[in-house]
N, C-alpha and C positions, 0 to 999 in steps of 0.2 A: 431382517436385513434393513438397513437404513436407506431411505430414499433421499439422496443428496442431489440437489439441482447442480448440474454441471455447466461448464462454460458453453458447451454446444446448445444448451437449452435457453441461453440468454441472448437476446438481440443486442449486440454490441456495435454493429456496423455503423461507423460515422458518429458514434456517441461518445460522451465523456464518461469514462469508467473509473470509478474510485477503487483502487486495489490496496487491500491491507496486506502488508508483508511483514515478516520478521527480519529486519535488517540490524538487529542488535548483535553486531559482529565484533570480534576482537580487533582492537586497534592499538597502535603504538605510534606516538609522535605524529598523530593525524593521518596515519596510513592504515589501511585494512591489512591485517596480518593473516587472516584466514577468510577467503571469499566463498567458502562452501555454501553458505546460506544464500549468497547472491546468485551463484551459478545454478542452484536448484530451482530458482523461480523464473529462470529465463524462458522456458516453454510457455508459461502463462502469458508473460509479457509479449513474446513473439506472436502468439495467437491473436492477441488484441491489436498489436501493431499492424499485422497483416490485414486486419479488417478495418483499418483506418480509424480506430478509436483513438481519442486523446486519452492517455493513460496517466492518471494522477495517483502516484504511489504514496501511501501513508505508512509510517512505521514509527518506532521509538528507538531510542538508544539510551541505555542506562536508566537511572532513577533520579533525574534532576528534580530539584525543588524550585520550580519556576524556570524562567529563562536562564540558561547557563551555556555560554558559547562553547564550553568544553564538551558539551553533549550535542552539539549541532550535527545534523545529518549532512551538511555541506561536503565534508571530506569523502562521503560515499559516492558522490557524483562521478568521480573518475573511475572508481571500481565498477560501478553499475554501467557506465558507458563502455568500459573495456569488455565487460561480460556480454554486452549487446553488440559486439563486433565493431567497437569504436564509434557507434552511433551516438551523436550528441544527446546528452540528457540535460534538461533544464532543471533549475532549482528555484523553489519558491521559499522566501525567507519566513513564511508563516504557513500554517496549515488551515487557517480560516481567515475570513475577512477580505478586505480589499486587495491586498497583495496576492493572496491565494487566487481570488477570482481573476485578477489581471494576468497571473502566470498561466492559468488555464486558457483564458481568452486569447492570449498571444501565441498559444501553441497551435501547430498545424495537425491535421489528422495523421495519426501514426506516431506522434511525438510522445515522449515520456517526460513527465515532470515529477521530480522528487520533492515532496512537500516537507517542510521543517518538522522537527520532532513533536509528535503528538503530546508527549508527556511534559512539555513546557506548560501545559494547561492541566491543573488539578482536576478539572471537569472531565478529562478523558478517563481517568481511573474510576471516577464516580458515576460513569455512564449518565452524565448530566444531559437531560433532554434538550436543553437549549444548545449545548455544544454539539450533540449529535445532529440536531437540525441544521446548525451552521455548517457542519461537514457535508451533510446530505444535499444541501443547496448547491454544492459545487459540481454535482454530477447527475447522470441519468440512471446509472445502475452501479452495483457494488459487487466486487469479487473478493472473497476471502481466500488468501493463499498463505495465511499465517497459522499453520497448524499448532505450533508451539505456544501461541497466544490465545487460541480459540476457547480455552477454558475460562478466560477472564471476562467478567461482565463489564467491559469497557465500552465507551461510546463508539469507538471505531470498529468494534466487533459486533456488539449487540444492537446498539442504536442505529447504525447504518443498515443492518440487515432488516430491521423493522420498518425502515422508511423508504427503501429503494428495492426494485427488482434485484435479486441477488443470486449468486451461484458460488460454488467452490472452484478455486483454481486447481490446476493439475497437481500441484504438490499436496494440497489438502486432500484432494480426491484420492491420491495414491496412499497417503497415510491412513485414511479412514478405511479404504479397501484392505490394506494390510492388517489393520486391527480386526476387521470383520472376519478375516481368515483364521485369526487366533481364537 
C-alpha cells in the first residue's frame, strides 16, 4: 500500500500553494471544447481557496518549442473561472520571474492565479534544477493534482516536490487509490 501525503496533511492556511494540474485540454478557435479535466480538479482548488491559500496553478498546453502565443494558457482563464462558479481567476504572463512574483503578490488569500505555460521553457521537461528552484521560490508548498503527468520527470512534478512540503490533490489521490484496488 502506497503512503501518499494528502491535502489534509499539508498546512496550507494562508500560504501560497503551487498546484500542478493537467490543463492540456482540447481547444478550438481559442475556446475550450471539453472542460472535463478542468471540472475534475475543482475539489482541490476549492479546498485550498476555503483555507485562504493563494493558489498558483501551473500546467502545460501542447508541445511548444519556446514561447508560442498559440499555446498560451490565457484562453483557459474563462473556463477555469466558470468552473469555479464565476469566481475571477487571475492570469500571469509567465510562470517564473518578476511577472510571476508580482501576480502572486497582488493576489488576495483565496485567489487563483493561472500561470503561463510551463513548456515555454525547455528547462521544464529537462527537470532543470535552476528552473525548479525558480518555480519553488514562488510558493510555500506544492500540490500535485496532475495524475496524467506524474510519470514525467519534469521540474514542475519532480523538482517542486523535492523542494517544498508537498501532497497529492484529490484527483491524484483518487487515481492512485483506484490503481491500488486493481
